[in-house]
C-alpha beads as a LAMMPS data file, in Angstrom:
LAMMPS data file: protein, C-alpha beads

113 atoms
112 bonds

1 atom types
1 bond types

-500.0 500.0 xlo xhi
-500.0 500.0 ylo yhi
-500.0 500.0 zlo zhi

Masses

1 110.0

Atoms # bond

1 1 1 -59.434 -259.180 234.369
2 1 1 -61.792 -262.293 233.727
3 1 1 -59.847 -265.356 232.794
4 1 1 -59.642 -266.298 228.599
5 1 1 -62.284 -268.575 228.199
6 1 1 -61.493 -270.568 224.693
7 1 1 -64.440 -271.631 222.615
8 1 1 -64.845 -274.727 221.033
9 1 1 -64.036 -275.347 216.901
10 1 1 -67.996 -276.233 216.690
11 1 1 -68.740 -272.949 218.268
12 1 1 -66.664 -271.088 215.904
13 1 1 -67.768 -272.376 212.935
14 1 1 -71.212 -272.213 214.142
15 1 1 -70.890 -268.760 214.986
16 1 1 -68.650 -267.891 211.845
17 1 1 -71.410 -269.486 209.790
18 1 1 -74.050 -267.377 211.580
19 1 1 -72.337 -264.207 210.976
20 1 1 -71.311 -264.725 207.667
21 1 1 -74.851 -265.476 206.267
22 1 1 -76.299 -262.343 208.241
23 1 1 -73.901 -259.915 206.703
24 1 1 -74.547 -261.523 202.918
25 1 1 -77.860 -259.909 203.229
26 1 1 -78.256 -256.075 203.334
27 1 1 -81.056 -255.502 205.586
28 1 1 -79.429 -257.745 208.198
29 1 1 -75.785 -256.519 207.764
30 1 1 -75.446 -253.534 209.718
31 1 1 -74.770 -255.100 213.316
32 1 1 -74.702 -258.549 212.349
33 1 1 -71.311 -259.491 214.332
34 1 1 -72.542 -257.749 217.503
35 1 1 -76.107 -259.516 217.415
36 1 1 -74.632 -263.306 216.706
37 1 1 -71.996 -262.574 219.829
38 1 1 -74.621 -260.976 221.877
39 1 1 -76.662 -264.140 221.301
40 1 1 -73.589 -266.688 221.780
41 1 1 -72.098 -264.731 224.646
42 1 1 -69.006 -263.825 223.323
43 1 1 -67.056 -260.850 222.471
44 1 1 -67.887 -259.247 219.560
45 1 1 -64.417 -258.356 218.744
46 1 1 -63.487 -262.422 218.356
47 1 1 -66.449 -262.951 216.498
48 1 1 -65.262 -260.169 213.790
49 1 1 -61.697 -261.674 213.752
50 1 1 -62.973 -264.941 213.354
51 1 1 -65.236 -263.498 210.200
52 1 1 -62.108 -261.832 208.941
53 1 1 -60.079 -264.914 208.304
54 1 1 -62.465 -267.029 207.068
55 1 1 -63.049 -264.258 204.261
56 1 1 -59.397 -264.481 204.017
57 1 1 -59.644 -268.267 203.723
58 1 1 -62.551 -267.989 201.415
59 1 1 -60.883 -265.853 198.867
60 1 1 -63.402 -262.672 199.165
61 1 1 -60.808 -260.920 201.338
62 1 1 -57.319 -260.065 200.647
63 1 1 -54.445 -261.207 203.313
64 1 1 -52.437 -264.313 204.676
65 1 1 -54.506 -267.659 204.774
66 1 1 -54.667 -269.693 207.554
67 1 1 -53.137 -272.508 205.564
68 1 1 -50.096 -269.877 204.353
69 1 1 -49.498 -268.619 207.643
70 1 1 -49.481 -272.179 209.475
71 1 1 -46.693 -273.297 206.849
72 1 1 -44.564 -269.881 207.356
73 1 1 -44.478 -271.091 210.824
74 1 1 -43.364 -274.415 210.073
75 1 1 -40.892 -272.601 207.811
76 1 1 -39.688 -270.045 210.055
77 1 1 -39.168 -273.076 212.992
78 1 1 -37.492 -275.232 210.660
79 1 1 -35.069 -272.528 209.353
80 1 1 -34.457 -271.460 213.381
81 1 1 -33.649 -275.046 213.677
82 1 1 -31.128 -275.282 210.515
83 1 1 -29.495 -271.804 211.421
84 1 1 -28.741 -273.285 215.211
85 1 1 -27.335 -276.349 213.490
86 1 1 -25.020 -274.471 211.419
87 1 1 -23.519 -272.072 214.019
88 1 1 -23.221 -275.876 216.181
89 1 1 -21.281 -276.957 212.908
90 1 1 -19.353 -273.786 212.210
91 1 1 -18.240 -273.860 215.788
92 1 1 -17.132 -277.287 216.394
93 1 1 -15.441 -276.590 212.731
94 1 1 -13.306 -273.795 214.129
95 1 1 -12.962 -275.726 217.360
96 1 1 -11.437 -278.689 215.366
97 1 1 -9.603 -276.581 212.792
98 1 1 -7.737 -274.780 215.433
99 1 1 -6.693 -278.206 217.350
100 1 1 -5.375 -279.293 213.984
101 1 1 -3.118 -276.308 213.173
102 1 1 -1.603 -276.461 216.856
103 1 1 -0.844 -279.913 216.271
104 1 1 0.561 -279.400 212.909
105 1 1 2.569 -276.665 214.081
106 1 1 3.844 -277.778 217.398
107 1 1 5.321 -281.050 215.423
108 1 1 7.417 -278.523 212.659
109 1 1 8.696 -277.485 215.789
110 1 1 9.921 -280.507 217.045
111 1 1 11.207 -281.414 213.836
112 1 1 13.504 -278.352 213.145
113 1 1 14.776 -278.270 216.487

Bonds

1 1 1 2
2 1 2 3
3 1 3 4
4 1 4 5
5 1 5 6
6 1 6 7
7 1 7 8
8 1 8 9
9 1 9 10
10 1 10 11
11 1 11 12
12 1 12 13
13 1 13 14
14 1 14 15
15 1 15 16
16 1 16 17
17 1 17 18
18 1 18 19
19 1 19 20
20 1 20 21
21 1 21 22
22 1 22 23
23 1 23 24
24 1 24 25
25 1 25 26
26 1 26 27
27 1 27 28
28 1 28 29
29 1 29 30
30 1 30 31
31 1 31 32
32 1 32 33
33 1 33 34
34 1 34 35
35 1 35 36
36 1 36 37
37 1 37 38
38 1 38 39
39 1 39 40
40 1 40 41
41 1 41 42
42 1 42 43
43 1 43 44
44 1 44 45
45 1 45 46
46 1 46 47
47 1 47 48
48 1 48 49
49 1 49 50
50 1 50 51
51 1 51 52
52 1 52 53
53 1 53 54
54 1 54 55
55 1 55 56
56 1 56 57
57 1 57 58
58 1 58 59
59 1 59 60
60 1 60 61
61 1 61 62
62 1 62 63
63 1 63 64
64 1 64 65
65 1 65 66
66 1 66 67
67 1 67 68
68 1 68 69
69 1 69 70
70 1 70 71
71 1 71 72
72 1 72 73
73 1 73 74
74 1 74 75
75 1 75 76
76 1 76 77
77 1 77 78
78 1 78 79
79 1 79 80
80 1 80 81
81 1 81 82
82 1 82 83
83 1 83 84
84 1 84 85
85 1 85 86
86 1 86 87
87 1 87 88
88 1 88 89
89 1 89 90
90 1 90 91
91 1 91 92
92 1 92 93
93 1 93 94
94 1 94 95
95 1 95 96
96 1 96 97
97 1 97 98
98 1 98 99
99 1 99 100
100 1 100 101
101 1 101 102
102 1 102 103
103 1 103 104
104 1 104 105
105 1 105 106
106 1 106 107
107 1 107 108
108 1 108 109
109 1 109 110
110 1 110 111
111 1 111 112
112 1 112 113
């Protein structure tokens, strides 16, 4: 399998802009993505995904925008961290509670005897 080649942001924007412009004209719409991808030496499905996301971000297609998706990732990460912190605090609290109960119970036993 070939090594994954990361395209620059500049190339991504240029390719997306070219494909979107060609797709706006009904005469050049069929095969526009394949033609642009071939001219720029990239896989057509990669460009198709970029164009689809650009349409979502532009509001012409339904879906989750890039900024919303990024915000969701941040919120999920924060949620994981908070759940982890709560678990640690609950565990520490239960451990401290067990120690306090053992201490209280043993002093009662000494004073009762």
